[in-house]
C-alpha positions in Angstrom: -64.3 148.1 0.4 -67.5 146.3 1.6 -70.4 147.9 3.4 -70.1 147.5 7.1 -66.3 147.2 7.3 -64.5 147.0 10.6 -62.3 149.8 11.9 -59.0 148.0 11.0 -60.2 147.4 7.5 -61.2 151.0 7.0 -57.9 152.2 8.5 -55.9 150.1 6.1 -57.9 151.0 3.1 -57.8 154.8 3.9 -54.1 154.7 4.8 -54.4 155.9 8.4 -54.2 154.2 11.8 -57.1 153.3 14.0 -56.3 156.1 16.5 -56.8 158.6 13.6 -60.2 157.2 12.9 -61.2 157.5 16.5 -59.8 161.0 16.7 -61.9 162.0 13.6 -64.9 160.5 15.2 -64.3 162.5 18.4 -63.9 165.7 16.3 -67.1 165.0 14.5 -65.3 164.7 11.1 -66.4 161.1 10.8 -69.7 159.8 12.1 -69.3 157.0 14.7 -70.7 153.9 13.0 -73.4 151.7 14.5 -72.4 148.5 16.2 -73.3 145.1 14.8 -74.8 142.4 16.9 -71.3 141.0 17.4 -70.3 144.3 19.0 -68.0 145.4 16.1 -68.6 148.8 14.6 -69.7 148.6 11.0 -68.4 151.6 8.9 -70.5 152.7 5.9 -69.2 152.4 2.4 -68.3 156.1 2.1 -66.0 156.2 5.1 -62.8 155.6 3.3 -63.6 158.3 0.8 -64.3 160.7 3.5 -61.1 159.9 5.4 -59.1 160.3 2.3 -60.8 163.7 1.6 -59.8 164.8 5.2 -56.2 163.7 4.7 -55.8 165.3 1.3 -57.2 168.6 2.6 -54.7 168.4 5.5 -51.9 167.8 3.1 -52.9 171.0 1.3 -52.5 172.9 4.6 -56.1 173.0 5.8 -56.6 172.8 9.6 -59.1 170.3 10.9 -61.5 173.2 11.7 -61.2 174.3 8.0 -61.7 170.7 6.9 -64.9 170.6 8.9 -66.1 173.6 6.9 -65.1 171.9 3.7 -66.9 168.7 4.6 -70.1 170.7 5.3 -69.8 172.3 1.9 -69.0 168.9 0.3 -72.1 167.4 2.0 -74.4 170.2 1.0 -77.0 169.3 -1.6 -75.6 171.9 -4.0 -71.9 172.3 -3.6 -71.3 176.0 -3.4 -68.1 176.3 -5.4 -67.8 180.0 -4.7 -67.3 179.3 -1.0 -64.8 176.5 -1.6 -62.9 178.8 -3.9 -62.8 181.5 -1.2 -61.5 179.0 1.3 -58.8 177.9 -1.1 -57.8 181.5 -1.8 -57.6 182.2 1.9 -55.4 179.2 2.3 -53.1 180.3 -0.5 -52.7 183.7 1.2 -51.8 181.9 4.5 -49.3 179.8 2.7 -47.8 182.8 1.0 -47.4 184.5 4.4 -45.7 181.4 5.9 -43.3 181.4 2.9 -42.4 185.0 3.6 -41.8 184.3 7.3 -39.7 181.2 6.4 -37.7 183.2 3.9 -37.0 185.9 6.5 -36.0 183.2 9.0 -33.7 181.7 6.4 -32.0 185.0 5.7 -31.6 185.7 9.5 -30.1 182.3 10.1 -27.9 182.6 7.0 -26.5 185.8 8.4 -25.8 184.2 11.8 -24.1 181.3 10.1 -21.9 183.7 8.2 -21.0 185.6 11.4 -19.9 182.3 12.8 -17.6 181.7 9.9 -16.1 185.2 10.2 -15.7 185.0 13.9 -12.2 184.5 15.3 -13.2 184.9 19.0 -13.8 182.1 21.5 -17.6 182.6 21.7 -20.2 181.7 19.2 -22.1 184.7 17.8 -25.0 182.5 16.7 -25.5 181.1 20.2 -25.1 184.6 21.7 -27.8 185.9 19.4 -30.2 183.2 20.6 -29.4 184.0 24.2 -31.8 186.7 25.2 -29.5 187.9 28.0 -26.6 188.1 25.6 -28.6 190.1 23.1 -29.9 192.6 25.6 -26.8 193.1 27.9 -23.9 191.7 26.0 -23.3 189.1 28.6 -23.5 185.4 28.0 -26.3 183.4 29.7 -26.1 181.1 32.7 -24.1 177.9 32.2 -21.6 179.4 29.7 -18.0 179.2 30.7 -16.1 182.4 31.0 -13.3 182.7 28.5 
């Protein structure tokens, strides 16, 4: 990419849309480039690399706030690998917790699906379990037909 590229060129090269670039600018993740005499914004050469860094970090599960921290570390004169490693270890712990919650959700939903297969009544135990009124009182919620 050439120095002083326009927003559309940067977006295409980085694999994002123009709205994403503007959002990153508003968030302070990407510096708003100076305008040329023609009125167009001229993005510096490193913009595409920075945008790709942001997108890769997001793909690894980092929030934009965490990406801001990573960018500060990346832009530091001496990259403090110890801090980056700590951030990555924290993210791994977050991912492990999400996996545990997802597995618990899968087991619960699997149990509900099994109860549907075994049910010979006219009502659906899965829907009843999702209905807070049905769970607490044994009644079906509003809008359900009485059988």
